[in-house]
N, C-alpha and C positions, 0 to 999 in steps of 0.2 A: 707542449700542448698548443695546438693551433687555434686560431680564432674561430675557425670553422666549427671546432668542437664546442666552443663557448656558445656561439649563436645557434647551433643546432638544438641545444637544450631549450632555448627561448622560442624558436620558430620551427619545430619539427616538421619536416616534409614540405615546408612552404617557402623556403628561402629562395630569393631571386637576386642574383648579384649583377652588378653593373658589367656589361660586356666590355671587353677591351677594344674600345672604339673611341676615336676623337670627335666623331660627328654626333652632336646631340640629337636625340630623337625629336621628330616633329611634334609640335604641340597639338596632339590629336584631340585633346579634351575640349578645345575651344568650341568646336561645333556640336559638342554633346549636349548643349543646353544648360541652363542654370539649375543648380541643385535645389530641390525643394526642402526648405528649412522652416520649422514651425514659426509662424509670424513673419516670414520673409517671402520675397519673390513676387514683386509687382510685375504686371504684364509689360512686355517689351514695347507695346504700341505707344503708350504715353509715358515718356521718360522725363519726370520733373527735374529741375535743377537740384543740385546738392543744397539742402536747406542751409540758410544762414543762421548761425547759432550765436546768441548774445550771452556771453558769460558774465555780464554785468547786470543782467535783469534779475534782481533779487526776488521779485514776486514769483517769477517762474522757477527760479533755482530752488526756492524753499517752499514751493506750493505743497509739497508732500510732508512738511514738518510743522508740528504744533509749536506754539510760541515757547512753551517750557523746554522743548527740545533745542530750540535755538539758544536759549539761556544756558542750558547745559553745555552745548558746544562751545559757547563763548568762554565759560568758566574753565572747561577742561583744556581748551587750546591755549588759554592764557596761562594756566598753571604749567603746561608743557613748555611754555616759552620762558619760564623763570629758571635761570641757571642755578640759583641758590636752592630752590626746591628740588630740582633734578639731581643735584649733587648728593642729596641726602634722602632721596625718595624711598629707597628700600628701608632705611631706618625709620622713616616717618610711617610707612605702611605697617611695619612691625609694631611700633609704639601704638598706633591707632587701633590695631587689632587687639592688643593687650588691654587697652583702656575700654573699648566698646564691647569686647567679647565677640565670639565667632559670628553669631546671628546678626547682630547690629552692624558688624564690619561688612558682612556680605551685602546687607541692604544698602549701606553707604556706597559700596563699589558699584552696585547695580544702578544707583542713582547718578553716578559720576563716570569714572573711567571705564568700568566694565560695560555699562549701558551705552557708552559712546562708541566703543570699538569692537564689542562682541555681541553676536546675535542672540545667544541664549545658551542654556546648559546642555541641551540634548536635541535629538532630531525633532521631537514634537514642539519644543518651546521656540524653535527658530522659524517654524512655518509661518506665523503671522507676519513677521518682518519681511520674509522672502516674498510673500504674496503682496504685501503692501508696496514694496519697492517695485515689484513686477507690474503692478497697476499703474505706476508712474513711469514705466518704460525702462526699468533697470533690473537686470538679471543678477544671478549670483554665481560665484565661484566658491564652493564650500571647502573649508579647510579646518580640520579638527585642531584647535589651537593649544592643546595640552602639551606641555614641555616638562621633562623631568627636572626637578629642582635639586640639582647637584651642587656641591661645593666645588670651587676651582680645583682643589686637590683630587676629589673623586673623579671629576671630568678628565683631568690630566692622566690619572692612573688608567681609567678605562680606555682612553684614546691610545695610549702607548701599548697596552696589551693587545688591542684589536687591530692595530696598524703595523704590527711587527710579525713577520712570518715565523713559523716553527724553525725553518732552516736558519734564519737570522738569529733566533734565540739560542739554538743549540750549537751554532758555529762560533765564529769569531765575534759575533755581535755587530758586524758591519753589513751594510746592504749594498747590493750591486745596482740598485736603482739610483737614478740621478737625485741630487740633493732635493729638488723640488718635490719629488715623489717619495721621500722618506718621512717617517714620523719624527718630529722634533719636540722634545719635552717642553720647551719654552712656549710652544704653540699648541700644547695638548688640549687646552680648553678652547674649543673652536667657537665658543660664544663670545670670546673677548674681542671687542671692537666691532661686533656685528649688531646692528641696531634693530633689525626687523625680522630676519629669517629665523624660523624655528630650527633647533639643532638637536639631532639624535646621536646618542652615544651607544655603541654596541655593548650589550651585556651577554647575551647568549642567543641561540637559535629560537628558543621559546619566546623571547622578547620580540624578535623579528616577526614571528607568527602573530603575536599580539598586535603589533603595529599594522600588519596586513589586515587583520580582522577590523581594526579601527578604520582603515582606509575603505574597506568593503562597506562598512556601515555608512561612511561618509558618501560613497557613491550611491548607495540606496537612498540616502536622505536627499541627495541632489536630484535623483530620478523621481522621487516621490513628491518633491516640492514644486517642480516645474518641468516643462517638456523641452527645455533648451539650456540646461545647466551644465556647469563644469565642476570637476572635483580636482583638487591639487594633491600631489604626492611627492615625497622625497625618497630617492633611492638609498640614501644612507640609513633610512629606517628599515630597509628590507634585507640587510645582510652585513657581513663583516667588511669594514671599509678597507682592510688590507688588500682585498681582491681589486677594489676600484683603484687603489694606488698602483698595484702591479700592472693592471690592464692599461691605465693611463700612461704609465712609463713606456710600455710596449708601443702604443699607438703614436706617442710623441717621437720616440726614436725612429720608428719606421717612416714617419713623415719627414723628419729631419734628414734621414738617409736620402730620400728623394731629392730634397733641396741641395744636398751635398753633390749628388750626381748632376743636378741641373747646373750648379756652379762650375763643375768640371767641363760642362758643355757650353759655358759662357752665357748662361741664362739666369744668372742670379738677379734678384731684386724684382722680378716680374710678379704680377698678381697671381694668386694660386691657380685660377682657371686659365690663365694665359701661358703657364709654364708647361712645355711639352718636351719630353726627352726623345732623342733619336735612339731608336731601339738597337740599331746596329752598333752604335757607339757604346750604349749601355751594356750590351752583351760583352763587348771587348773589355770594358772596365770590370765587370763582374768576374769574367774569366781570369783576369790578372790578379784579382783578390783571392783566388783559390777557393771560392765558395763551392763550386761544383764543376763538373767537366763541361766542355764546350757543347757536347751533345745534349746533356741535361738542360743547359741554359737555352739552347735553341728550341727545345720542346716547350719551354715556358712561354715563349713568344712566337706562336705560329700564326700563319695567315688566317687560319680558321677563327682564332680568338681575337687577333689584333686587327684584322681588316687589312686594307692595302695602304694605309697612311704611313706606316713605318714609324709612328710616334706613339707615345702614351702620356697621359696626363695624370694628375694626382688621384683622380677617382679610379682610373685604371690601376694605378700603383696600389691603392688601398685594397682593391678587389683581389690582388694577388694573395694577400693574407687569407682572404675568405675562402677562395675556391681552388687555388693551385696547391693541392696537398703535397705535390712533389717539391715545390719550392718551400713550403712551410717547414719541411724537415731541415732545410738548409738556412733558415732565416737567421742571419747574423748581421751585426753592425760593427763598424770599426770603433774601438775605444780610443778616443783622441788623446788620452793620457799615456796609455801603454803602447798604442800602435797595433794592438792585437785585435783579431776578430773575435767577437763574443756572441753567444747565443742570444737571440732577441727575446725568445719566449722563456720566461722563468719556469722552473719546475714547481709544481704544487704538490703538497703531500696529499694523501688520500682524504684526510679530513678536510683540508682546504678545498679540494675539488668538490667535495660534498657540500660544503658551505656555499661555494660559488653556484652549484646547481640549484640549491634551494632558493637562492636569491633570484635567479632567473625564472624559476617556476613561480615564485610569488608575483613577479612582474606580470607574467602571463595570466595568472589568475585574476589580477586586478584589471587588466586590459579586457579580458573576456567578460567580466562583470560589467564594466563600463559599456561595452558593446550591447550587452543584454538589456541594460537599463536606459540606453540612449543618452548616455552622459559622456561629454568630452573629458578626456583625462589630460591634465596639465602637469608635466614633469618639471619640477622646479630646478633651477640652476643652483650649483653649490660652489665650493672653493675650486680654484683652478687645478689643484693637484688631484681632485676627484673628477673634474668636469669632462676631460676627454673620454673617459670610460662611460660616464653618465650619458653624454651626447650620443656615443656610439650605440649603447644599449637602447636608448630611446629611438634611435634611427631604425634598429632592428624591429622594434615594436611597430613603428610606422610602416615598415615594409609589409608586415603581416596584416595590420588592422586598418590601414588607411587606403585600402584599394578602392572603395566606393566613395568615401568622403573622409575628411580629416577627423579621426577619432582621438588620435594621440597628438598632443602639441609639445614641441620641444621649446626650451627657453634659451634665448641668446642674450648674454650680458654685454651691452654695447660700450661699457667702460673698458673692455678688453681690446688690446691692440689688434688681435686677430679676428675680431668679431665679423668684419666684412668678408674675409676669406671663408669663415665657417658658414655664414649664411649663403654665399654664392655657391659653394660646393654642395651644400645640402639641397638647394633649389635645383641645381643641375642634375643631381643624382635622382631626385624625384621625377624630373622630366624623363630621364633615360629609362627608368624602371617602370614608370607609369603609375606610381602611387601619388596620393594627394598630400601636398606640403601643408603643414600646420605649424605655426610659430607664434610664440609670445616674445615681444621685444621689450626688454627692461634696461635700465641704466646699470643696475648691479647693486648688491647688498654687502659686499665684503671688502670694499676698497681699502679702508684703514688697515685691516688685518693683513690683506694681501701685500700691501706696500711694505709694512713693517717686516713681515716674514721674508720677503725677497731680499730686503736690505741686510737683515741679520744673518740669513743662511748663506747668501751669496749667489743668487741667480738673477736673471734679468727681470725687472719689474714688469709684470704682464699688463699693468693698467695704463691707460692713456694719461699723458703727463698733466693735462689740465681739464677743468670742467668743460671749457669751450671745445676741446678736442673730443671729449665724450659726446657732447651735443652733436658735433659734426658727424661723428661715427654713427650715432643713433639715426640721424636724418639720412645718411648715406645708405645704411642698411634698410631703412624703411622705404626709401625711394626705390631701391632695387626690388624689394618684395612687392610693392604696389605695382610696379611695372609688370611683374610676373602675374599678378592678379588680373591685370587688364587682358592678358592672353589666355589665362588658365582660370576658368570660372569656378573650379573646385578647390583651389588653394585658398587658405585663410590665414589671417594674421591678427593678433591681438596687440594693440598699442597700449601697453601698460605704463602709464605715465601720469604724474600729477602736474606736469609742466604745461602751462597754458600755451606757451609758444610752440611746443611740440604738437599739441592738439590742433592748433591753428594751421601749422605746417601740413599736418596730415589731411585736414579738410581741404586745403588749397590743392594738394596733389591729387586727392580724390576727384575734385572738380575738373582738374586739367586732364585726368586720365579717363574720365567718364565712369568712375566707380560710384555706384549709388547705394545709399543706406539700405534700400529694400533688397539688394542682392545678398546682404549679410556675408560679405567677404572680409570686411574690415570691422573688427570689434575694438572697443575701448575698455580699459580696466583701471579702476582706482580702489583704494582701500576703504572698507566700511568706516564711517566716522570722519572721513577726510574728503575734502574737495567735492562736496555736494554741488557747489556752484559750477562744476564741470560735468559731473555725471548726469544730473537730472535734466539740465537743458539739452544735453545730447540725446538722452533717452526720449524726452518729450518731443524732440524734433524727428524721431524715427530712426536714429542710429542705434545699432546693437551695442549696448554698454552694460558692463558688469561690475559689481562690487566684490572684492575679495572678502568673503564672509567667514571669519573664524567663529568657532563655538566650542563650548566645554564648561565644566564646573568652575565656579568662581576661583577657588583656591588653586586649582590646577592650571588656570590660565594666567595667574599673576605674573609668572616670568615673561609671558608674551606681552602683557600690559606694560611691564617695565620697559621692554624694548620699544613698544609703540610710543610711550611717553618720550623716550630719548629720540626717536625718529622725528617726532614733531618739532623738537628743539633744533634739529638739523635742517629743517625746511623753513627757516625763519621768514624768508620773503613770502612764500606761499601761505604760511600760517597767518602772517600779518594781513595779507589781502583777504583771506577767508574771514578773519575776525572783523575786518572793516565791512565786508558785505553782510555779515550776520548782524552787526550793529545797525547797518542801513535798513535792513528788513524789519528789525524790531521797532525802529523809530517810525518806519512807514506804517506798521500795523497800529502803533499807538496813535499816530496822527489821523488815521482813517477809521479808527474805532473797530479794528479787526484783530484785536489782541487775542481774542478767543477763537481764532481761526481753526476750523476743523477740516483736515484734508478730505477731499471728495474726488 
C-alpha cells in the first residue's frame, strides 16, 4: 500500500506534491500584503517599536486577578512544590474524597487545584473566564481535559492489543518494524513518566468516534467564545495506534535510505536541506541493488520532473513515495542485519485498512469544522515512535487547509535531536508548494519516558543530551522560523514556553527582524494557572498571547490535575519566581489599601 493511497483518503482530489526540483520557489507571498486577523493589522505607515515588556511589574501582571485568586495561586503553587505531598497526592485525594463526600470534595477542588488549572466543566461554564482573559489581552487554546482513569495494568493491556497487527498476532509474534516502532509491554502505559500531556488508549472505533465528537464540541466552544481561538487535538485519540507505528516506521526507513545513499556519495553529516544526491550516481546504485530495471529507474527521474539540476534533496526524495506510483511498487530498503532487500510498505489487513481510513476521515472532519468555525487547529506532538506519522498526516492537512492562511498548526518538540531538520524541511516544503506554514514550538513532554525506553529497548536516545542543548535547539529553530516570518507575512508561529529567557530572546529577535505585535505572526502560549507574570504583561502590551485552557467535569479531570501538580514540581525555578511575585503583589495591595481590588 503506497503512501499515495493513505493521503488520498485525507485530501481527495486536492493533493499537491513537491516538484522534483532543487531550486526553492520564490517567496511570492511577501508582496501579497498582510493577512487580516481579528484584532490585528496596524497600518504600515506608523510602525511603533516592539513594546518593552516588564515581567517584574506585579501590578500590571496581576491586574486581572482578585486578591483571593492570588492567595489561591500561592497556596496551590506552594503545595505543588512539596515533594512529600506530591509523593502521596493520589492517596490524599482519595482519602479527602472519602472524608468529605463527593459534593464537598468537588467544591474543595474548585476552590483549589481545579479552580487554578481548569476553566470549568462545560462549554457554557468556561465562557466567563475566556471573556475575562480576552478583556486583558489573553486568548484561549481550548483543550477538553478529560482522561480515562485506567489502572497501569488496563492501560498496558489496551496498548499491547492496539499496537500489534493481526499479521504479528497470527504469525510468529515478531514484528518486522524496527525496535523503536514496536509495542513493548514495559512501556505499555504511556502515561508513565509523562507529567502534562493527556494520553488516549485505543478501545474500539466507536470510542474514536466519541473522541472526535468531543473535539468537534471543543472547536464549537472555541469558535463561540472568541473570534481568534485555537483548539487542540491528539491524533492517538482518532484511531488505532498500530497504524501510526507502521507508518512512522515506513517514513523513518525511507529517510534513512536517503542518508545511506548520501553517505555512499560522500555527503554524510550535512544538514538535511544541504544534502543533495547526484541522480546519475543514485540510478547506478539502485540498479546494482536489483530493485528495478534500468529503464524503469530512468523513468522515475526524468528531466520533466527533476529539472536540469541533476540532483535531488530530501523533499524530492520524500515526494517519490507520494506521487511516483511506479516506484512505490518497488519500494524496498536494505536490511542491515540480513543484507537482503525488504518491502518498505507493510501489508495491512482489510480491517486495518478500514481503521486507517476512518482515522484519516476523522481528521478531515475536524479540519473542515475548524475552517467553518474560524478556529485554528493545533495538533499536539506525541511520543517519537508515533511522531513521524503524526507530523506527516498533519502536513497533509496543512497542504489542503492552509492555502489562504494557517488553519492547521503542527507541533515541534525542540528537545529532539532532529528538531531543526524537521522545522527547516517543512518550512521549505511550504515555500515550494505555496501553502501557509503554521507551527507551535515546545520543549517537549516525554523526556523521561523517551530516554528510559531508548536505553532499555536498545536504540539511539532521540533527546538532546542536556537542558542547555535543548534551549539552544529551541532558539535555533525559533530564529529560523522568525527569519521566515520576516519574508513570508502569512506564516505563523506560537512560542509555547514558560521560560522567561526564551520569551525575552523572542522579543529581541522580533525587534531585530522588524516583526511587530500588530502583525499577529508571532503568538505566545502558556498554561492556564501558570506564569501569569508572563502572559498578561505580553497581552496588555499588544502581543498575541494565549492560555492553554483545559475544561471538563471535576472527577474526570482529576488525572489531568495530578499531572499538572507534578509538572509544577518540575519547574521549581519558575514556580519559585512566580510565588515571589505573587507575594510581592499581595504585600503591595495591603500597603496601598487595595486588597479588595476588582479587575476592570
